[in-house]
C-alpha positions as CSV (number, residue, x, y, z in Angstrom):
1,X,-2.1,145.5,-88.6
2,X,-0.1,142.6,-87.3
3,X,0.9,139.8,-89.6
4,X,1.3,136.1,-88.7
5,X,3.1,133.7,-91.0
6,X,1.8,130.2,-90.3
7,X,3.6,127.3,-92.0
8,X,2.3,123.8,-91.5
9,X,4.3,120.8,-92.5
10,X,2.8,118.8,-95.4
11,X,5.0,115.8,-95.3
12,X,3.2,112.4,-95.2
13,X,3.8,111.8,-91.5
14,X,2.6,115.3,-90.5
15,X,-0.5,114.9,-92.7
16,X,-1.2,111.5,-91.1
17,X,-0.8,113.0,-87.6
18,X,-3.3,115.8,-88.1
19,X,-1.8,118.7,-90.1
20,X,-4.9,119.0,-92.2
21,X,-7.1,119.5,-89.1
22,X,-4.7,122.3,-88.0
23,X,-5.0,123.8,-91.5
24,X,-8.8,123.7,-91.4
25,X,-8.8,125.5,-88.0
26,X,-6.4,128.3,-89.2
27,X,-8.5,128.7,-92.4
28,X,-11.6,129.0,-90.2
29,X,-9.9,131.7,-88.1
30,X,-9.0,133.6,-91.2
31,X,-12.7,133.6,-92.2
32,X,-13.9,134.7,-88.7
33,X,-11.2,137.3,-88.0
34,X,-13.7,140.2,-88.5
35,X,-16.2,138.7,-86.2
36,X,-13.5,138.0,-83.6
37,X,-12.2,141.5,-84.0
38,X,-8.7,140.3,-84.8
39,X,-6.6,143.0,-86.3
40,X,-4.2,140.5,-87.7
41,X,-3.4,139.2,-91.2
42,X,-2.8,135.5,-91.1
43,X,-0.8,134.0,-94.0
44,X,-1.0,130.2,-94.2
45,X,1.5,128.0,-96.2
46,X,1.7,124.3,-96.4
47,X,5.3,123.1,-96.8
48,X,7.3,119.9,-96.6
49,X,10.5,121.5,-95.3
50,X,9.6,122.4,-91.7
51,X,10.2,119.0,-90.0
52,X,13.3,118.0,-91.9
53,X,16.0,116.8,-89.6
54,X,13.8,117.1,-86.5
55,X,13.1,113.4,-86.0
56,X,10.0,111.3,-86.5
57,X,8.2,111.6,-83.2
58,X,7.5,115.3,-83.4
59,X,4.7,115.4,-86.0
60,X,2.8,117.5,-86.8
61,X,5.1,120.5,-87.0
62,X,3.9,124.1,-87.3
63,X,5.9,127.3,-87.5
64,X,4.3,130.6,-86.5
65,X,6.5,133.6,-87.3
66,X,9.5,131.3,-87.3
67,X,8.7,129.7,-83.9
68,X,8.5,126.0,-84.4
69,X,5.9,124.0,-82.6
70,X,6.3,120.2,-82.5
71,X,3.5,117.7,-81.7
72,X,1.1,120.5,-82.6
73,X,-2.6,120.1,-82.1
74,X,-5.3,122.3,-83.5
75,X,-5.9,123.6,-80.0
76,X,-2.3,124.4,-79.3
77,X,-1.8,126.2,-82.6
78,X,-5.0,128.3,-82.2
79,X,-4.0,129.1,-78.6
80,X,-0.6,130.4,-79.9
81,X,-2.2,132.4,-82.7
82,X,-4.6,134.1,-80.3
83,X,-1.9,134.8,-77.8
84,X,0.2,136.4,-80.6
85,X,-2.7,138.5,-81.9
86,X,-3.3,139.9,-78.4
87,X,0.3,141.1,-77.8
88,X,0.8,144.8,-78.2
């Protein structure tokens, strides 16, 4: 089984820019993974340390298996997760 570590920045700016919407989508995916036939374990963590020293105009910030996504949207994060789950 594959494992994805998803870390979403929880600083005030990232929260204001949509980090909680991203979190909700990832949580929904975790609940639906059996129905979607995803053989992947998704670990989700909220953290304030991801966007430190990256600048202000990059929020929200998400890291998936160490790959940082800036200006993330729920759609772009879900697209990346699905892409990573389909890799063999």
